[in-house]
Structure formats: C-alpha cells, structure tokens
N, C-alpha and C positions, 0 to 999 in steps of 0.2 A: 415580916416587912423587909428584912434584909435580903431574904431569898427572892422576893418579888423584884426588888430593886436590881439584884444581880442578873436576873433573867431579862429584865428590860434592857439593861446595858448591853447584854450579849446580842439581843435582837437588833438594837440600833447599830451596833458595830458591824453585824452581818449585812444589814441594808446599806451601810456606807461603803463596804467593800464591793458589793455588787454594783453600786452606782459608779464607783471609780473604774471598775473593770469594763462596764458598758461604755463608758466614755473614752476609753483608751483605744489606741490603734490596733492592738492585738485582738480585741474583741471584734472590731470591724473586719479584720482579715479572717477571723475564725468563722464569721457568719456570712461573709460576702461570697456570692457565686461568681464563677468566671463568666466573661462575656460570651454571647452566642453569635456565631457568624451566620448571617442570613443570606447573603449573596457573595459570590466570588466570580468575577468576570475577567477571563483572560482568553486570548485567541488560541485556537487549536494549532495553527501553524502560521508562520510569517516568512517572508523572504529575507535573505541575508541583507543586513543594513537597514531594514524597515523599522520605523518608529511606531509604536502602538501604546495604548493606554491600558494600564492594569488597575482594576477596581475591586474593592471589597467593602461590604457593609456589615456592621455588627450591632447587636442590641445588648445593653447592659441593664438588668432589672433594677440595680441600685442607683442608676443615673450617674455612675462614676465617669469621669473623663477618660477617654480611651487613647492609647498610644499604638500606632501602627508601625511595624518594622518590617521592611521588605529585604529579601535576599534572593538574588538570581545567580545561577552558576556561571553564566556567560553573558556578554553584552554589557550595555551601559545603562545604569539607572539614573534618571534626572531627578534627584532627591530620593531618599530611601525611606521616608516616613510619610504618614498621611494615608487617608483612605483611597486616594488616587495618585498614581505615579506614572511617569512616562518611561518607557524602556525601549532602547534601540538594540535590535538583534546584532550579533557579532558580524563584523564586516568580513569580506573575503576578497583577496587580491585577484582571484580568478572567478569567472562565472561558472565554469564547469567543475563544480565540486559537489560531492555527495551531501545528503541531508545529515543533520545532527540534532540531538535532543537536548533541550535546555530545561533545567529544573527551577521552578519558582516556589519559594517559601515565603509566607507572611505570618507574622505573629501579632496578635491583638492583646494588649495588656491594659487592665484597669488600674485604678489607684492602689489596690492591694497587691499589685504585681502578680495577679493571677492571669495566666495566658490561655488563649485559644489560638489554634494555628491551622493553616491550610497549606497543602502542597499540590502542585500540578505540574504538567510538562507542556512545553511548546516545541513543535517540530519546526526547525529552521531549515529552509530549503532554497535551492537555486532553481528558479523557473526554467532557464535554458537547459540546465543539466537534466531536470525532470522530464521535459518534453523530448530532448534529444535521446534520452535513455528509452523512452517509450517508443520512439520511432526506430530505434536500432534493431537490426536484424538482417536477414538475407531475403532479397526480393527477386522474382523472375520478371523480366520485361514482357508485358502483355501487349503493348502497342506503342508505336512511335509515329509522330507526325511532324511535318514542317509546314508552317502556314496552313494547317488543316489538311495537308495531303499526306496519306499514309506512306510509311517507309518500311520495307520488308527487312527486318533485322531481328536477331535474337540477342539476349543479353541477361546479365545478372548484376544486381546492385547489392553491395554489402555496406551497411552503415554501422558505425560505432557512435558513441556520443560526440566524437570530435572528428572522425575520419570517414572517407568514403573510398570505395573501389568499384569502378564500373567496368564491366566486361561486355564487349560488343562483337558480333559476327554478322556481317551483312549477308543477306540471302540474295544470291544472283539468279539468273534465269534458270528455270528448271529446279533441280534440287541442290545445285552448286552453292557453296558458301565461301566467303572470303576468309582470310586469316583472322584470328581473334585479335582484337585490340583492347588494351587495358588503359584506363585513366584512373589515376589515384590522386589524393590530396586531402585537404582538411576543409572543414566548414564551420560556420557558426550561425546561430539564429539571430535575427535582427528584430528588435521590438518595433511594433506590437506583434505578438504571435500567440497561438495557443495550440492545443493538441490537434485540432482539426485543420488549421490553416495558418499561414504566415509567410515570412520571407527568409531566405537563406542567402548568405554570402558564400560562394563556392570557390575555394582557392585550389585550382588545379596545380599539381606539382610543377615547379619551374616557372609559373606565371604569377608575379606579385599582385596583379590586378584581379580582383574576384569577379566571377560571373554572378549576376543577380537572378535568383530563382524564386518563384512563388510555389508553394506546395499546398496540397490538400490531402487529408488522410482520414479514412473512416474506420481504421482498425484492421483493414484487409488490403485495400488498394491505396497506393501512394502515387499521386500525380505530381510531376515536376515540370514546370514551364520555365524555360530559359528566355528571359525577356529580350535579349539582344537579337536573337534570330528566330523567335517565335517557335522554338522547338519544344514539343511536349513529349514526355515519357510517362507512361502509366505502368507502374510496377505492382505485382501481386505478391503478398507475403508468402514466402516459400515454406513448404513443409520440410521437416528434417530429413536427412538422407536415410533411405530405407535400410542401408547397411547397418546403421546404428541400432535400429529396432531388431534386425535379424540376429545380430550378435547377442543382444540381450535374451532373445528367445532360445537360441541354440543350446547354450550351456545347461539350463535347467531341465530340458526335455527328457534326456535319458533318465534322470532321477525320477521324474513323474511316472515314466513308463514302468520302471522297476517297482514302484510303490503301489501301483494301481491294482488292488484286488477287487474293485467294485463289481466287475461282471460276475464274480463267484457268489457274492452276497448281494442280492438285489435290494434288500431293505435299506441299507445305508445309502444307496443311490437315490431312492425315492425321498428320504427325509430331507436332504439338503435342498431338493427341488421345491419342496413345500415351504421350507423355512428361509430360503435364500433371500427373497426380496426384503423382508423386514430386518434380519440381522445385518445384512450388508448395507442397507440404506438407512439404518438407525432411525426408523420411524420418520423418514423424510428429512432428516437433518444431514448437512454436508459431512462427509466422512474424511477424517484426517488420514492422509497418505504420506508415507515416508519412502526413502530409498529401499528399505528392507521389505516393505509391504507392497511396493508398486506392482510387481509382477502378479502377485496373488489377487490383489484387490482391484487392479485396473486391467492388465492384459488378459487375465484369466476370468474376469467377471462375466457372468451370464447376461447381465443388463449392460447397455452402453454406459460409458462413464465420461462425464464432462469434468476434466481435471483442471482446476484453477491453480496456476502458479502465482503465489502471493507472498506477502511479508507484512509483519505487524506495523512497520514504519511507513508503509505505502498508503498515501491518502486516497488514491483511486480505488485501492482494494477495500478500504474502510467505506468508501462511498458505495461500492457494489455489494457489501455484505448483506444488507436487508433484502436486496433483490435476489441474490444467490440463494439465501435461505428460503425465500418465498417460492422460487421456482423449484427448488429441491423438494419442498413439501407438496406442491401441486402436482408434480410429475414423478412422485416416488415409485410408482409402478411401471414407469416408462424408461427412466434412466436414473443413474446415480450421479451426484455431484461430489467430487472429491476436492480437498484443499491440500496443497503441498507447499510448505514453507521453503523458499529457495535458499534462505540463509542456513538452514539445517539439513538440506537435502540437495547438495550441489551436484551429485552424480546424475540424477534424473534430469535436472535443469540443463546440465551441459550436454547430456546425451541427446536431448531434443532441441538444443540450440535456442533456448529461450533467452532473449536479450532484454525484454521489457516486461513490466508487470502492471496490472494483471494480464496474464495471457491464459486463454482457455483453449485446451486441446481436447477434441472429442475422439474417443476410442470406441470402436465397435469390433467385436470378435478378435480382440488383440491387436488391432491395427488402427493407426491414426486416419480419420476420415475428413477432418476439418480442423481449422484453428482460427482464432481471431483474438484481438487484444483491445484493451482500453476500457474505460467506463462508458456506459451507455444506458438509455432508458430500459425499463423492464421488458416492454414489448419487443424492442429490437433484440435484446439478449435472448428472449424466448424464441423468437422467429429464427435466429441464427442456428440455434440448437436443433429445432424441429426440421428446418430445411436440410440440415446435414444428415439427419437420421431418416429421411424419406426413403 
C-alpha cells in the first residue's frame, strides 16, 4: 500500500511539472515556429529623390502578432515599422550623377522573438545622366538642312554626358572646302525626355543664353533640330578609328606565325574546324569576353561575333538580356554573341571608344562591320545583325 501510494505521488508530481512547463513562456518559445514571408515588394530602380512604398507580407502559423522592422542603407524612411513603409531615395544636388545601389533589409518578428528576414537592392539613378550617357559618343554628320534646303557641309559631333564639340567644314564649289570651324559648350536635357526623343538646352561657349534643340535618336542616327533657325543636323554614330584596331592586330601576329605548325600536321587543323562552332558558341549561350580573350575569341573567331558591351548595374542591359540569349541560341551556327563587362575590361572599351551601354559591335574576319546601341525589340535587334552580315 505504501509502495502504491508513493508511485501515485510521483506520477501526480510529474503531471504537475509538465502542466507548469506547457503554460510557461519558455515552452511557447521552444515549440513556436518563425513567421514565413509570403511576399516582398520593392521597386528594382527609382530616380534620385523619388518616394516609393515598400511592402512585405508574412504568415505566422501560431497567429502571433508580428513586428516589422525596416532598415535601408541610404535615403529616408517615413516610419521604420509595419508591413508597409514609405521610402524616399537619396537626393542629389546635381542631376548628372552616376547610379548607386541601396540595400533594403526587413526583419519580421513574432511574439517569441523569432525572426524571418529579407534583403534586396534598389538601383537609384539619374534619368538625365542615364540618357545623356547613352547618347554620348562620336558622330559623323550625314546631312544638314536649313528650312528643308540641304547644305553641303561635313562635320563631326562629340558628346559626353555634359559637353559637346561640333566640327564643321563647308563644301564649296567643286571639291573645295572652307576652313574647319569648331563650336564647343555644355548642354542639359529638359524634361520631359527619353532615350529616343526630347529637348536639349545647348549652351555654346561664350553665350549665356541657350539654344533650344529637339532630338530624336534610334541607336544609330541622332537628329538635332535648332528651333530658332529651323536648322537640322543628322548625325551617324561613328565607328572607332581603324588605327586602334590595327595596333591591336600588329603585335600578336609574329607570335602566331612562329607558332603555326598546322600545315605540317593536317589532323589538328581538321579537328578545330569540326568542333569550332559548339565550344566557341557554348551551345548557343552568350560567351563571356575579356580583354585577355578579346583577340582570340573575337578578332580571330571563324564565325562573326556580335560583342555586347554591358555592365551588371545597367538596366537597359538587363532589359536586353533575354533577347540577347534568345538570338544567340537561334543563330548559334551563324554568329556568336559575346558579352564584355566594361567595368572589368576597360582596355577594349576604350580602344573601341564605347561611351554608352549597351553597345553592340559586330566583327567579321577580325574587323568591325557595324555597331548600334540601346535597348530595342527582338525583331529590330535581330534585323540589325542580319543586315550587317549580308
């Protein structure tokens, strides 16, 4: 009887301890699962000074109340708690500034202080700088007219994101030409504008009053119309100086001639010809090109190469990525598409005077045959390549 009574007391004591443990906070924390984040909505990119809404949605299986804590590396949060907050991108005193990346972190905590978190980035950009950078480059004057009447003149236009240099030489009777004239100054884009059209204030050096110009651009031809005197200039994006390409080719050639034993052993010559398209074109995927591999994989390639000058931070490059990959696969036996990161391969970018991205240069038999720039529909992109390779 005493033994039975002792066992009963032990069982009751054990049940009591379990009951107390289940009711305490420690047990809740031990058995509680962290919340699950279901949606996380932030923009991929915003302009400097723009205000946007950041949203997150989370689910908690235990129906605990949730706390949301936001942290952004730059800019201003209007309230840093709650499932939805407003955020203003950092301001810039000047419009012509490069893009920057902002990091967004959010933590979701339930009653047991168990966290779920999410991290993403937002590209903050200046629209005037982005468009002006895309327009930058060297152009050859294709045509000039005043009130619709053609004017015989040759010239070059050089654009940076903030400055311009115009070079003119009037064509006289016969083959005679006047002395060259140069006009320099600064410019700024006037809202509203986009990559294909808009308005420019053109500040010629020494003149405080700007000329008002409208522009249109298709990635190859830039048309400028001066409103005051109805003068129109049509410029064509200029290819790089051939001297730059020739110097790149001259140095390595003696090395190749010394190393070439292929005529003595015909078998090694046949094998690369059979295997060339697949390894070089990586089964229809774009090939990564660097300064070190540029000559071998572009200038010496047996197939034509469409080389894309791009960067990870470039939104237009990201927009073109699925189009580029699709065209590379569809035309894998006709031409190669290469991708060159301008941040890591400055030598090739500077040698070919690439000013804006994405820029596409088409090489055939070691020479540039065409170039164009900017984002565009798939059919336009494909036609530009095929037209150049006819």
